[in-house]
N, C-alpha and C positions, 0 to 999 in steps of 0.2 A: 375457565381461563383459555384464551386463545394460545396457540403455539407461539405466535410472535411475541407475546408478552409473558411467556414463561421463562424462568431463568435457565441459564446454561453454565456449566463449569468446565474450565480448561485447567488441567493440573490443579493447583491449589487456589484458583481464583474463580469466584462466581460472578457472573454478569446478570444484571437484574432483568434484562430482556434480550431479544435477538434482533432488534432493529438497530443497526450500527451505522456510524458515520465513516464513510470512506475518506482516506487522506486526499486533501485538495491543496495543491500548491497555491500560495498567496503571493509569492514573489515580492515580499515586503520586509525581508530581513536585511540587516546591514552586517557585512562580514560574518554571515551565518548566524547572527544573534537575533532572536525574535523579540517582539515588542508588545506593547499594549494592544496593538491590532490583533495579534494572535490570541491573546488572552480573551478579548471580547468575542472574537470570531468563534473560538472553540468552546468557551464556557456557555455560550447561548444554546448550543446543541444539547448540553447536559441539562440545562433548564427546560429544554424542549422534549426531554424524555428519552434520550438515547441510552442504550445499554452500554455501548462503548463509543468513545470519541477518539478517532485515530488522527493524530497530528500528521501534518504533511510530510512528504518525502524530505528527509533530512540527510544531508550528505555526510558520509563517514570520512571523507577527505576533501580538502578544498577544491581539488580539480574534479571532484565527482558531482559538483553542482550543475543543475540544468542551466542555470543563469547566475550572474553575479549577485542576484538578490534572493537566492535560495536560502532556506534555513539549513543549519548544520548541527552536528553533534560530535565534531572531531576535536573540540577542546573544552576545557572546564568552564570558560566564560559562557559558552553556548549552553552547556549543561545547567549552569546556575540560572540562566535566563528562562529556561523551560520550567523551572520549579514552581514559580507562581502560577503559570498556566495550568500545570497539573493540579495544584492545590485548588484552583478555581473550579476545575472539572469535578474533582472529588467532593467539594463543598456542595455541589448541586446533584449529587447522587449517582454519577456515572463513573465508570472505569475509564482510564486513559491509556492510550497506546501511542507509539511513534513508529513511523515507517523509516527503516534504515536503507539508504540508497546510494548508488553510484551511477551516474548518468552515462558513463562510457562515451561512445562517439556522439551522443546527443547532448553532451555538456557544452558549456561556454557559448550558449545561445542567448539572444535577446529575450527578455520576458515579454509576455503577450501584449502588454499595454505600454511598452517602451516606445517613445516618440522617435527614437533614433533608428529603429530597426527597419522600418519600411516593409515589414513582413517577417516571416520566420527566417532567421539567418544566424550564422555564427558571429560572435563578437570578435572583432579583430584584436590582435595582440596589442596594438597601440591604443586600443580603446578599453582595455581592461580584461580582455579575453585571455585564453591560455590554450596550450596544445592539449588535445584530448587523447584518450587512450581507449583501446578496444582489443578484442581478441585477434582481429586481423586489420590490416591497414585498408579498410573498405569504408568509404564515407557514406553517411546517410545522405540521400539526395538533397543537394542544395547546401550542405554543411561542409565545413573544412574537414580535410582528411585526418583521421586519427593515427597515432603511432600504435604499432603492434606491441602488446604487453610482453615483456620478458617473464620467465618463470619467477625470477626474483621479485619483480613488481607484483605479480599475482600473489605471492606469499605475503607481501606487505598489505595488500588489499584485504586478504583474509584476516590479518591481525587488526586492521582498521575497523572492520565490521565488529570484531570481538570487543575492541576498546569502546566503540560507540554503544554497544549493548550494555557494557558496564556503566557508562555514563547515564544511559537511559534508566537503568535500575536506580542509580544514585539520585537521579532527578525525580524519582517517585512514580514513573510510569508503571502500569500494571502488566503490560505486555509489550513486545516488540514485533514488528513485521519486517521480514526480509523482502526487499523489492526485487523480484526476478521477472518483471513484466514490462510491457509498454515500450519495448525497444531499448531499455537501458542495459547496463553492463552485463548483469547476470543473464538476462534474456538474450543478449548478443552472443554470449558463449553457447547458450542452448540451441540456437537456430543455425542450421547449415547455410542460411542466406547471408549471415554476417560472420560466421566462423569457418574459415578455410584452413585452420591450423593442421599440422601433421604431427604434432607432439601428443602428449598424454591429455591435452585439453581440446583436441580436435578429432574429427573423424566420426566415430560411432556415437550414438546417443549417450552411452555410458561415459565416454570421454568428455563430451560436450557438457554433460551434467556435473562433471567433477568439481568445478569451482563452486557452483551453487551448493552442492552437498557439503563441501569443505566449509563454506560460510555458515551453513546451518549448524554443523557440528561444532564449529568454533563458538558460535553464539550460544548454543545449548550449554557447552562447557562453562562459559563465562557466567551465565545467568543462573545456573543450577537446575536441579530437577523439578522444583515446584513452580517454576515461572513459565507462563505461556509464551510460546513462540509461534507466530503466524508467518506464512509465506504467501506472497502474491505472485501468481503465474498468469501469463497470457496463454490461453488454451489453444490458440491457433494464430498463425501469422497472417491468415486471410490472404495468402499469396502463393502462387505455384512454387513447389519445391521447398516450402517452409514447414514449420512445425504444424502438426495436426493434433487434434484433441487426444488421441490415444497415446501419442508420444508424450504429451504433457502429463497425462494420467499415470504413465509409467514412472516419470520423474517424480510425480506427486507421491507415489508409493515409496520410492527411495527417500524422499524428503521426510516422510513419516518415520521411516526407520532411522533416519539421521537425527530426529529430535523435534520435528515440526508437529504441532498440535492441531492446526487448522489450516486449510488451503483456501486462499482467497482467490477465486477464479474469475479473471477478467479475460481480455483477448486483445490481440493485434498491437499496433504501435511500432513494429520493427522497421517497416519499409513504407516509403511514400506511395508505392503503387498498390497498396492493399485494397481489396474490394470488400466493403462491408454492407451487410443488409441490416440496417439499424431500425429497430421497432421495439415497442415495449417488451421487456423481458428477453431480449434477443440473445443474451449471454447465459441465461439460466440453463438451457440444455447442456452447455459446456460444463457447468458446475455439477449437474446431475451425473454426467458421464465420468468426470474425475472422481466424484464421490463413490460411484459404483466400482470403478477399477482400483482406486488407491485404498479404499477401505478406511478413509480418514474423514473427519468432519470437514465440511466445506462452507464457504460463504459465497452467495450469489450476488451478482451486480447486473446493471444494465437497464436503465430507464424503468426503475421500479418506483412508482409515484403515489401509491395508495396503500392503506393498511390492508384492504381486501386482497390486492394483488400480492403483497408480501406474505400474507397468511397463506395464500394458495401455494406459493413456492414451497413453503415448509410443509403444508399438508400433503402435497404430492410427493414428498420425499426427495425433492431436487436439491435441497440444501439444509444446513443446520442453523445458519444465521443469514440475514439479509443486510447487505451494505447498500447505502444510497449516498449520493453526493449532491447533485444539482437540486434535487427536491428539498434537501436540507437548506440549501442557499435560498431557494424560493420561499421556504417556510421553515424557519429555524425551530418551530414547535411541531415539526412533522410527527414526532413521537406522540405528542399529546393528541394531535389530530387523528392519527391512526388508531390510538387507543380508544378514543371516543367513537370512531367509525366502527370498531369491533365490539363496542359495548363494555369495555373494561371499566371497572370502578374508578372514579376520579381520585380517590384517596390513595390508590396504589401507585400513582405516578405523578399526578399534578402537584406542582409546588403549592404550598398553602397560600402564597401570595397571588396565585393565578386562579384559585378554585372558583372564584365568582364567574369566570368565563366559561366554566364547564356547563354544558347544556342541561345537565341534570341537577345542577346546584341551585 
């Protein structure tokens, strides 16, 4: 058996393989409530052989949405709308997770295919937008300026993450992921480029990590000891003066101590002037370094498009699971394709309805 298609366990949950689906925003919810689009979108990846299907960034409070069309998990109607999606994923053999998110200063923006936007921009208050919040009153380039969060509002956000985690469990999700990457709120607190506070949430790396660790601890307390908690980090800001991989590796070690089971290692997204060297597997070395320093299981991401490439990531010890996103969009049966590529038996993964398409059948 390949490593990619061997099972892995986190806490009390076993995942059938290590080829997982990254969260991908669809910007297709109404008042945070998902629809049939989300059910079909996510269930197809389970039919396609994914070990875990991660639902998109779902806001823990209304003002935490990236756009007015983001999914949410801050109320019971949203929870109930997620249940049939989770059931559909389970019926096709995969585990289901949800990413819990707050967009911070990058909230209240137009969705990518909005005809009104004319490009990336904040949604005006009179067009359905809202005032955003951040660790410091520093705007993301081209977006509206946020309000600096008070300590009282920070406490409320911690409680909102915990409440969202409880709704996620009740909706049937097998795991939750705390989103601390891509320039959203928790990442904004972590980075000195967006956090210039002078209180207990600013200054040193330990202080800047305080909110993220509080959220992880609150989520762990809410979901209990047997439930997997994943955390997504940006391993570098890809900009001078920002976070570097060893900073994030140190925070990853603290996250593990606070109750995280797996660190999902991505990068960047905090500032518009970031400089990226994008190529196949470009973020895998970040995952390897975080894994080495933090001593925690990690997931690797970043233009991973074949079974052979994903298997190599695991064989080299760079990661414990592989997340992919756009390749699943191009090929919703990426898992079946990768399994065939690696010579895995058809009966171990292919749905009976699809077995005639397997090359050995």
